C-alpha positions as a printed Julia matrix, in Angstrom:
320×3 Matrix{Float64}:
 172.57  159.95  57.63
 168.91  160.11  58.19
 168.27  162.26  55.23
 170.23  160.06  52.98
 168.19  157.01  54.1
 165.02  158.73  53.72
 166.02  159.82  50.18
 166.86  156.26  49.29
 163.73  155.0   50.64
 161.48  157.66  48.59
 163.59  156.8   45.48
 163.04  153.03  45.78
 159.4   153.54  46.36
 159.16  155.77  43.26
 160.94  153.16  41.08
 158.5   150.36  42.39
 155.53  152.74  41.55
 156.96  153.56  37.89
 157.46  149.72  37.4
 153.94  148.91  38.52
 152.51  151.58  36.37
 154.51  150.54  33.28
 153.39  146.79  33.82
 149.78  147.97  34.05
 150.2   149.92  30.83
 151.77  147.05  28.84
 149.11  144.67  30.04
 146.46  147.02  28.78
 148.24  147.63  25.53
 147.88  143.85  24.7
 143.97  144.1   25.0
 142.07  144.39  21.82
 140.84  147.88  21.03
 137.42  148.72  22.27
 135.05  149.77  19.42
 132.32  151.08  21.4
 129.64  149.51  19.15
 127.25  146.52  19.32
 127.37  146.01  15.66
 127.28  142.29  14.94
 126.03  141.15  18.28
 122.93  139.04  18.52
 120.69  139.81  21.55
 118.46  136.92  22.23
 117.1   138.3   25.74
 117.77  135.01  27.44
 120.57  132.91  28.84
 122.34  130.85  26.5
 121.12  127.04  26.51
 123.08  124.11  25.42
 120.86  121.93  22.8
 123.08  118.96  24.06
 121.88  119.28  27.59
 118.11  119.54  26.38
 118.49  116.51  24.48
 116.89  113.63  26.44
 117.49  110.15  25.74
 115.76  107.64  28.09
 117.12  104.07  28.37
 115.0   101.28  27.15
 113.87   98.84  29.83
 114.58   95.27  29.53
 111.83   92.88  30.82
 111.45   89.14  31.51
 108.92   87.03  33.55
 110.08   84.09  35.63
 108.06   80.72  35.33
 106.42   81.4   38.7
 104.93   84.79  37.26
 107.37   87.21  38.87
 107.91   90.07  36.47
 111.49   91.5   36.24
 112.43   94.85  34.88
 115.97   96.04  34.18
 117.07   99.5   33.38
 120.84   99.82  32.48
 122.89  102.69  33.88
 126.62  102.26  33.45
 127.85  105.64  34.81
 128.69  104.28  38.19
 129.35  100.77  39.47
 126.34  100.6   41.62
 122.86   99.09  41.56
 119.46   99.33  43.34
 116.61   96.99  43.26
 113.02   97.28  44.34
 110.46   94.36  44.99
 107.02   95.83  44.72
 104.34   93.41  46.27
 100.84   94.58  45.01
  99.43   94.47  48.58
  99.5    97.41  50.94
  97.66   99.13  53.68
  94.38   98.77  51.86
  94.72   95.12  52.32
  94.82   95.32  56.0
  91.99   93.6   57.86
  89.34   95.96  59.07
  90.17   95.68  62.64
  93.91   95.7   62.25
  95.06   98.79  60.32
  98.79   98.95  60.08
  99.37   95.21  59.63
 100.86   95.84  56.17
 103.24   98.45  57.64
 104.39   96.37  60.5
 105.05   93.34  58.16
 107.21   95.53  55.91
 108.97   97.13  58.92
 109.76   93.89  60.5
 110.92   91.99  57.48
 114.76   92.48  58.14
 114.52   91.91  61.84
 115.29   88.2   61.52
 115.07   85.55  58.79
 115.33   81.61  58.44
 119.2    82.18  58.27
 120.12   85.25  60.07
 119.23   87.38  63.11
 118.54   91.19  62.77
 122.02   91.83  63.95
 123.62   89.48  61.73
 121.78   90.82  58.65
 122.89   94.37  59.72
 126.51   93.45  60.13
 126.72   91.77  56.81
 125.2    94.63  55.1
 127.58   96.89  56.71
 130.54   94.82  55.78
 129.66   94.95  51.92
 128.27   98.56  52.08
 124.67   97.48  51.14
 121.16   98.46  52.27
 117.8    96.88  52.66
 114.55   98.59  53.54
 110.86   98.07  53.43
 107.77  100.36  53.73
 103.96  100.13  53.17
 101.63  103.06  53.57
  98.27  102.9   55.44
  96.26  103.67  52.48
  98.52  102.29  49.84
  98.08   99.58  47.3
 101.65   98.27  47.38
 104.46   97.38  49.73
 108.12   98.18  48.69
 111.19   96.29  49.64
 114.4    97.99  48.43
 118.15   97.11  48.3
 121.22   98.71  46.9
 124.99   98.29  46.88
 128.13   98.15  44.69
 127.7    95.86  41.71
 130.66   93.86  42.68
 128.59   92.78  45.86
 125.58   92.1   43.77
 125.32   88.41  44.7
 125.79   88.84  48.22
 123.15   91.64  48.42
 120.77   89.56  46.47
 121.1    86.54  48.7
 120.28   88.72  51.93
 117.53   90.64  49.9
 115.94   87.21  48.88
 115.98   86.15  52.74
 114.15   89.17  53.72
 111.53   88.94  50.97
 110.91   85.33  51.15
 111.76   83.89  54.69
 111.25   86.41  57.38
 110.64   84.97  60.86
 109.11   87.97  62.7
 110.64   86.96  66.04
 108.26   87.55  68.94
 110.74   89.78  70.78
 111.39   92.02  67.77
 107.48   92.37  67.32
 107.06   93.47  70.78
 109.9    96.06  70.52
 108.33   97.4   67.07
 104.75   97.79  68.91
 106.37   99.44  71.93
 108.32  101.91  69.67
 105.37  102.7   67.58
 102.77  103.31  70.29
 105.1   105.45  72.34
 106.15  107.51  69.27
 102.39  108.06  68.67
 102.05  109.64  72.03
 104.7   112.18  71.04
 103.42  112.92  67.65
  99.89  113.53  68.83
 101.31  116.48  70.9
 102.05  118.48  67.64
  99.44  120.72  66.5
 100.02  120.21  62.79
  99.56  116.61  63.0
  96.33  116.93  64.92
  94.94  119.29  62.38
  96.03  117.06  59.43
  94.37  114.01  61.14
  91.1   115.73  61.83
  91.06  116.97  58.16
  91.44  113.5   56.77
  88.67  112.09  59.0
  86.42  114.93  57.95
  86.95  114.15  54.09
  87.18  110.37  54.37
  85.15  109.3   57.29
  85.83  105.84  58.14
  87.64  105.02  54.82
  91.36  103.8   55.17
  92.54  107.16  53.68
  91.46  108.93  56.82
  94.21  107.07  58.78
  97.43  109.29  59.14
  98.76  106.85  61.7
  97.5   103.29  62.46
  95.18  103.11  65.61
  97.39  102.31  68.76
  94.85   99.42  69.71
  95.25   97.73  66.32
  99.08   97.96  66.71
  98.95   96.52  70.19
  97.11   93.43  69.18
  99.3    92.39  66.23
 100.91   89.0   66.81
 103.72   87.06  65.14
 100.97   84.74  63.65
  99.21   87.76  62.04
 102.31   88.89  60.42
 103.19   85.45  59.05
  99.77   85.03  57.75
  99.81   88.47  55.99
 103.1    87.66  54.56
 102.31   84.21  53.32
  99.09   85.42  51.83
 100.32   88.56  49.88
 104.03   88.01  49.37
 103.88   85.67  46.42
 105.81   86.17  43.03
 102.59   86.39  40.95
 101.53   89.38  43.16
 104.89   91.01  42.74
 107.31   92.81  40.5
 111.11   93.2   40.7
 112.81   96.28  39.12
 116.51   96.65  38.94
 118.51   99.83  37.94
 122.31  100.3   37.69
 125.5    98.78  36.1
 123.78   95.59  35.23
 122.03   93.86  32.34
 119.35   91.42  32.11
 121.19   88.63  30.23
 124.0    88.66  32.92
 121.68   88.6   36.07
 118.71   86.72  35.0
 120.33   83.22  35.9
 120.95   84.67  39.27
 117.49   85.79  39.71
 116.06   82.39  38.7
 118.22   80.95  41.34
 117.08   83.22  43.91
 113.37   83.37  43.27
 112.61   80.61  40.64
 111.33   78.21  43.37
 109.17   80.79  44.99
 105.76   79.28  45.01
 102.72   81.12  43.56
  99.68   81.96  45.72
  96.3    83.41  45.45
  96.69   86.76  47.0
  93.41   88.37  48.26
  92.01   90.96  46.09
  92.23   94.57  47.51
  88.83   95.88  48.17
  88.64   99.65  48.27
  85.58  101.11  50.04
  83.61  104.12  48.56
  84.61  107.57  49.84
  81.73  109.25  51.57
  80.28  112.27  49.59
  80.61  115.65  50.97
  77.41  117.77  50.45
  77.82  121.03  52.22
  80.57  123.31  53.7
  81.7   122.32  57.25
  83.7   123.85  60.0
  85.35  121.82  62.71
  86.87  123.33  65.74
  89.3   121.28  68.08
  89.85  123.16  71.39
  92.8   122.44  73.48
  93.17  124.71  76.49
  96.51  125.59  77.82
  98.48  126.0   74.67
  99.5   129.03  72.63
  99.18  127.94  68.87
  96.33  128.02  66.27
  96.49  125.99  63.31
  94.02  126.07  60.39
  93.48  123.67  57.27
  91.33  124.22  54.44
  90.13  121.59  51.91
  88.17  121.75  48.82
  86.22  118.7   48.02
  85.13  117.85  44.37
  81.61  118.51  45.31
  82.47  122.08  45.86
  81.97  121.76  49.57
  84.81  123.27  51.42
  86.0   121.86  54.71
  87.77  123.94  57.39
  89.64  122.6   60.29
  90.81  125.05  63.09
  92.91  124.01  66.1
  92.55  126.91  68.59
  94.72  127.23  71.74
  93.48  130.28  73.65
Protein backbone atom coordinates (compact mmCIF):
# COMPACT_ATOMS: atom_id res chain seq x y z
CA UNK A 1 0.00 0.00 0.00
CA UNK A 2 2.82 2.33 0.83
CA UNK A 3 4.39 1.84 -2.60
CA UNK A 4 1.06 2.46 -4.33
CA UNK A 5 0.52 5.71 -2.39
CA UNK A 6 4.08 6.81 -3.11
CA UNK A 7 3.72 6.11 -6.81
CA UNK A 8 0.44 8.06 -6.93
CA UNK A 9 2.11 11.02 -5.19
CA UNK A 10 5.05 10.99 -7.64
CA UNK A 11 2.65 10.78 -10.57
CA UNK A 12 0.59 13.73 -9.27
CA UNK A 13 3.77 15.80 -8.74
CA UNK A 14 4.93 15.02 -12.27
CA UNK A 15 1.56 16.06 -13.73
CA UNK A 16 1.69 19.39 -11.85
CA UNK A 17 5.26 20.04 -13.03
CA UNK A 18 4.34 19.28 -16.66
CA UNK A 19 1.28 21.57 -16.45
CA UNK A 20 3.39 24.40 -15.02
CA UNK A 21 6.01 23.97 -17.74
CA UNK A 22 3.34 23.96 -20.44
CA UNK A 23 1.81 27.13 -19.05
CA UNK A 24 5.20 28.86 -19.06
CA UNK A 25 5.93 27.81 -22.60
CA UNK A 26 2.52 28.98 -23.83
CA UNK A 27 3.02 32.31 -22.07
CA UNK A 28 6.40 32.79 -23.65
CA UNK A 29 4.97 31.86 -27.00
CA UNK A 30 2.65 34.85 -26.87
CA UNK A 31 5.57 37.27 -26.60
CA UNK A 32 6.78 39.12 -29.66
CA UNK A 33 9.90 37.56 -31.18
CA UNK A 34 13.15 39.17 -30.08
CA UNK A 35 15.18 40.48 -33.00
CA UNK A 36 18.33 41.20 -31.05
CA UNK A 37 18.84 44.55 -32.81
CA UNK A 38 18.61 48.24 -31.83
CA UNK A 39 17.66 49.33 -35.32
CA UNK A 40 15.14 52.17 -35.22
CA UNK A 41 15.75 52.99 -31.55
CA UNK A 42 16.55 56.60 -30.63
CA UNK A 43 19.17 56.96 -27.91
CA UNK A 44 18.90 60.38 -26.27
CA UNK A 45 21.29 59.81 -23.39
CA UNK A 46 18.78 61.23 -20.91
CA UNK A 47 15.56 60.41 -19.16
CA UNK A 48 12.34 61.26 -21.03
CA UNK A 49 10.85 64.59 -20.00
CA UNK A 50 7.25 65.65 -20.51
CA UNK A 51 7.04 69.02 -22.21
CA UNK A 52 3.63 69.47 -20.60
CA UNK A 53 5.19 69.28 -17.14
CA UNK A 54 7.84 71.82 -18.08
CA UNK A 55 5.28 74.28 -19.35
CA UNK A 56 4.80 76.88 -16.60
CA UNK A 57 1.80 79.16 -16.59
CA UNK A 58 1.74 81.51 -13.65
CA UNK A 59 -1.63 82.91 -12.62
CA UNK A 60 -2.11 86.63 -12.96
CA UNK A 61 -2.57 88.52 -9.71
CA UNK A 62 -5.61 90.76 -9.23
CA UNK A 63 -5.04 93.98 -7.32
CA UNK A 64 -7.11 96.67 -5.66
CA UNK A 65 -6.56 99.45 -3.14
CA UNK A 66 -9.06 100.34 -0.45
CA UNK A 67 -9.88 104.00 0.19
CA UNK A 68 -7.72 104.01 3.31
CA UNK A 69 -4.65 102.96 1.31
CA UNK A 70 -4.63 99.24 2.10
CA UNK A 71 -3.32 97.43 -0.97
CA UNK A 72 -4.98 94.07 -1.73
CA UNK A 73 -3.46 91.37 -3.96
CA UNK A 74 -5.44 88.22 -4.85
CA UNK A 75 -4.01 85.16 -6.57
CA UNK A 76 -6.61 82.60 -7.63
CA UNK A 77 -5.96 78.87 -7.20
CA UNK A 78 -9.08 76.72 -7.51
CA UNK A 79 -7.49 73.28 -7.20
CA UNK A 80 -8.61 72.82 -3.60
CA UNK A 81 -11.30 74.66 -1.57
CA UNK A 82 -8.87 76.45 0.73
CA UNK A 83 -7.33 79.90 1.10
CA UNK A 84 -4.49 81.62 2.91
CA UNK A 85 -3.99 85.30 3.59
CA UNK A 86 -1.11 87.41 4.82
CA UNK A 87 -1.14 90.95 6.11
CA UNK A 88 2.33 92.44 5.71
CA UNK A 89 2.98 95.48 7.90
CA UNK A 90 5.94 97.48 6.60
CA UNK A 91 7.51 97.79 10.06
CA UNK A 92 9.58 95.10 11.74
CA UNK A 93 12.53 94.67 14.04
CA UNK A 94 14.38 97.54 12.37
CA UNK A 95 11.63 99.81 13.71
CA UNK A 96 12.35 98.82 17.32
CA UNK A 97 13.45 101.61 19.68
CA UNK A 98 17.20 101.53 20.25
CA UNK A 99 16.73 100.56 23.90
CA UNK A 100 14.01 97.95 23.29
CA UNK A 101 15.06 95.48 20.61
CA UNK A 102 12.45 92.73 20.37
CA UNK A 103 9.43 95.01 20.69
CA UNK A 104 8.19 94.35 17.15
CA UNK A 105 8.57 90.61 17.69
CA UNK A 106 6.73 90.77 21.02
CA UNK A 107 3.92 92.79 19.44
CA UNK A 108 3.48 90.19 16.70
CA UNK A 109 3.67 87.24 19.10
CA UNK A 110 1.00 88.71 21.38
CA UNK A 111 -1.50 89.79 18.72
CA UNK A 112 -3.74 86.75 19.17
CA UNK A 113 -3.46 86.61 22.95
CA UNK A 114 -6.64 88.62 23.41
CA UNK A 115 -8.64 91.16 21.38
CA UNK A 116 -11.44 93.63 22.03
CA UNK A 117 -13.98 90.80 21.58
CA UNK A 118 -12.25 87.58 22.53
CA UNK A 119 -9.75 86.19 25.01
CA UNK A 120 -6.79 84.14 23.87
CA UNK A 121 -8.62 80.93 24.75
CA UNK A 122 -11.80 81.95 22.94
CA UNK A 123 -9.84 82.76 19.79
CA UNK A 124 -8.11 79.40 19.91
CA UNK A 125 -11.38 77.53 20.42
CA UNK A 126 -13.13 79.30 17.54
CA UNK A 127 -10.23 78.64 15.18
CA UNK A 128 -10.14 74.98 16.20
CA UNK A 129 -13.87 74.65 15.57
CA UNK A 130 -13.60 75.83 11.96
CA UNK A 131 -10.16 74.38 11.23
CA UNK A 132 -8.56 77.79 10.81
CA UNK A 133 -5.13 79.11 11.77
CA UNK A 134 -3.77 82.55 12.60
CA UNK A 135 -0.14 83.40 13.34
CA UNK A 136 2.26 86.33 13.32
CA UNK A 137 5.99 86.99 13.44
CA UNK A 138 8.54 89.75 13.04
CA UNK A 139 12.31 89.33 12.76
CA UNK A 140 14.82 91.28 14.82
CA UNK A 141 16.53 92.75 11.76
CA UNK A 142 13.56 92.63 9.39
CA UNK A 143 11.67 95.37 7.59
CA UNK A 144 8.23 93.83 8.02
CA UNK A 145 5.79 92.04 10.29
CA UNK A 146 3.70 89.20 8.90
CA UNK A 147 0.26 88.15 10.13
CA UNK A 148 -1.11 85.03 8.44
CA UNK A 149 -4.39 83.11 8.37
CA UNK A 150 -5.66 80.04 6.53
CA UNK A 151 -8.70 77.78 6.34
CA UNK A 152 -11.41 76.26 4.21
CA UNK A 153 -13.02 78.68 1.78
CA UNK A 154 -16.46 77.86 3.21
CA UNK A 155 -15.25 79.41 6.49
CA UNK A 156 -13.69 82.48 4.85
CA UNK A 157 -15.99 84.97 6.59
CA UNK A 158 -15.42 83.51 10.06
CA UNK A 159 -11.64 83.41 9.65
CA UNK A 160 -11.63 86.93 8.21
CA UNK A 161 -13.57 88.24 11.22
CA UNK A 162 -11.05 86.76 13.68
CA UNK A 163 -8.13 87.84 11.51
CA UNK A 164 -9.46 91.41 11.47
CA UNK A 165 -9.72 91.42 15.27
CA UNK A 166 -6.17 90.19 15.68
CA UNK A 167 -4.76 92.78 13.27
CA UNK A 168 -6.80 95.78 14.36
CA UNK A 169 -7.88 95.40 17.99
CA UNK A 170 -5.37 93.42 20.07
CA UNK A 171 -5.48 94.25 23.77
CA UNK A 172 -2.14 92.85 24.99
CA UNK A 173 -3.46 91.77 28.41
CA UNK A 174 -0.91 92.28 31.17
CA UNK A 175 -1.00 88.64 32.29
CA UNK A 176 -0.29 87.45 28.74
CA UNK A 177 2.54 89.95 28.38
CA UNK A 178 4.16 88.72 31.60
CA UNK A 179 3.84 85.09 30.47
CA UNK A 180 5.48 85.94 27.16
CA UNK A 181 8.37 87.73 28.87
CA UNK A 182 8.92 84.86 31.30
CA UNK A 183 8.85 82.20 28.55
CA UNK A 184 11.20 84.18 26.31
CA UNK A 185 13.82 84.90 28.96
CA UNK A 186 13.74 81.31 30.24
CA UNK A 187 14.14 79.91 26.71
CA UNK A 188 17.11 82.20 26.10
CA UNK A 189 18.95 80.66 29.04
CA UNK A 190 18.56 77.22 27.48
CA UNK A 191 19.55 78.36 24.00
CA UNK A 192 22.69 80.02 25.27
CA UNK A 193 23.92 76.64 26.43
CA UNK A 194 24.24 75.53 22.79
CA UNK A 195 27.64 75.85 21.14
CA UNK A 196 26.28 76.51 17.66
CA UNK A 197 24.17 79.39 18.91
CA UNK A 198 27.06 81.04 20.77
CA UNK A 199 29.29 80.77 17.71
CA UNK A 200 26.69 82.32 15.42
CA UNK A 201 25.91 85.10 17.89
CA UNK A 202 29.57 86.03 18.23
CA UNK A 203 30.06 85.93 14.47
CA UNK A 204 27.15 88.32 13.92
CA UNK A 205 28.55 90.68 16.52
CA UNK A 206 31.99 90.59 14.89
CA UNK A 207 30.52 91.47 11.50
CA UNK A 208 27.79 93.95 12.40
CA UNK A 209 28.94 95.47 15.69
CA UNK A 210 26.05 97.38 17.28
CA UNK A 211 23.90 97.16 14.13
CA UNK A 212 20.51 95.43 14.70
CA UNK A 213 21.60 92.71 12.27
CA UNK A 214 24.06 91.54 14.93
CA UNK A 215 21.20 90.33 17.13
CA UNK A 216 20.31 86.65 17.03
CA UNK A 217 18.03 86.97 20.07
CA UNK A 218 16.59 90.11 21.63
CA UNK A 219 18.47 91.21 24.75
CA UNK A 220 16.89 89.76 27.88
CA UNK A 221 16.96 93.14 29.62
CA UNK A 222 15.01 94.70 26.77
CA UNK A 223 12.38 91.95 26.93
CA UNK A 224 12.00 92.30 30.69
CA UNK A 225 11.08 95.98 30.49
CA UNK A 226 8.41 95.70 27.76
CA UNK A 227 4.99 96.76 29.03
CA UNK A 228 1.47 96.63 27.67
CA UNK A 229 1.71 100.38 27.03
CA UNK A 230 4.82 99.86 24.87
CA UNK A 231 3.05 97.20 22.80
CA UNK A 232 -0.06 99.33 22.30
CA UNK A 233 2.05 102.31 21.27
CA UNK A 234 4.05 100.29 18.73
CA UNK A 235 0.89 98.74 17.33
CA UNK A 236 -0.98 102.03 17.02
CA UNK A 237 1.95 103.74 15.31
CA UNK A 238 2.81 101.00 12.80
CA UNK A 239 -0.28 98.86 12.21
CA UNK A 240 -2.09 101.25 9.89
CA UNK A 241 -3.60 100.49 6.44
CA UNK A 242 -1.34 102.81 4.46
CA UNK A 243 1.64 100.95 5.96
CA UNK A 244 0.38 97.47 5.05
CA UNK A 245 -0.51 95.10 2.23
CA UNK A 246 -2.97 92.18 2.24
CA UNK A 247 -2.29 89.16 0.01
CA UNK A 248 -4.83 86.34 -0.43
CA UNK A 249 -4.24 83.10 -2.31
CA UNK A 250 -6.66 80.24 -2.90
CA UNK A 251 -10.14 79.32 -4.09
CA UNK A 252 -11.30 82.95 -4.16
CA UNK A 253 -11.60 85.83 -6.59
CA UNK A 254 -11.21 89.55 -6.01
CA UNK A 255 -14.68 90.55 -7.19
CA UNK A 256 -16.39 88.21 -4.74
CA UNK A 257 -14.33 89.02 -1.64
CA UNK A 258 -13.65 92.73 -2.12
CA UNK A 259 -16.95 93.79 -0.46
CA UNK A 260 -16.06 91.63 2.56
CA UNK A 261 -12.62 93.19 2.77
CA UNK A 262 -14.15 96.66 2.57
CA UNK A 263 -16.43 95.74 5.45
CA UNK A 264 -13.55 94.35 7.51
CA UNK A 265 -10.90 96.99 6.85
CA UNK A 266 -12.65 99.94 5.16
CA UNK A 267 -12.96 102.00 8.37
CA UNK A 268 -9.39 101.25 9.49
CA UNK A 269 -7.92 104.72 9.96
CA UNK A 270 -4.71 105.79 8.28
CA UNK A 271 -1.69 106.87 10.28
CA UNK A 272 1.81 108.25 9.89
CA UNK A 273 4.02 105.23 10.55
CA UNK A 274 7.56 106.24 11.57
CA UNK A 275 10.09 105.80 8.79
CA UNK A 276 12.47 102.89 9.26
CA UNK A 277 16.00 104.16 9.78
CA UNK A 278 18.73 101.65 8.96
CA UNK A 279 22.08 102.39 10.61
CA UNK A 280 25.29 101.96 8.64
CA UNK A 281 27.09 98.63 8.88
CA UNK A 282 30.63 99.01 10.23
CA UNK A 283 33.43 98.35 7.74
CA UNK A 284 35.83 95.44 8.17
CA UNK A 285 39.43 96.34 7.34
CA UNK A 286 41.47 93.32 8.33
CA UNK A 287 41.25 89.62 9.12
CA UNK A 288 40.31 88.84 12.71
CA UNK A 289 40.11 85.76 14.88
CA UNK A 290 37.90 85.58 17.96
CA UNK A 291 38.30 82.81 20.52
CA UNK A 292 35.61 82.09 23.09
CA UNK A 293 36.88 79.82 25.84
CA UNK A 294 34.42 77.80 27.88
CA UNK A 295 36.20 75.38 30.24
CA UNK A 296 34.56 72.12 31.18
CA UNK A 297 32.90 71.27 27.86
CA UNK A 298 33.99 68.83 25.15
CA UNK A 299 33.02 70.57 21.89
CA UNK A 300 34.72 72.92 19.48
CA UNK A 301 32.69 74.92 16.97
CA UNK A 302 34.15 77.16 14.26
CA UNK A 303 32.58 79.79 12.02
CA UNK A 304 34.31 81.50 9.07
CA UNK A 305 32.84 84.54 7.32
CA UNK A 306 34.09 86.45 4.31
CA UNK A 307 33.24 90.14 4.28
CA UNK A 308 32.97 92.20 1.08
CA UNK A 309 36.13 94.06 2.00
CA UNK A 310 37.96 90.71 1.69
CA UNK A 311 38.69 90.66 5.41
CA UNK A 312 37.89 87.16 6.70
CA UNK A 313 36.56 86.72 10.22
CA UNK A 314 36.96 83.48 12.13
CA UNK A 315 35.11 82.54 15.28
CA UNK A 316 36.23 79.52 17.30
CA UNK A 317 34.54 78.23 20.43
CA UNK A 318 36.92 75.84 22.14
CA UNK A 319 36.12 73.52 24.96
CA UNK A 320 39.32 71.76 26.13
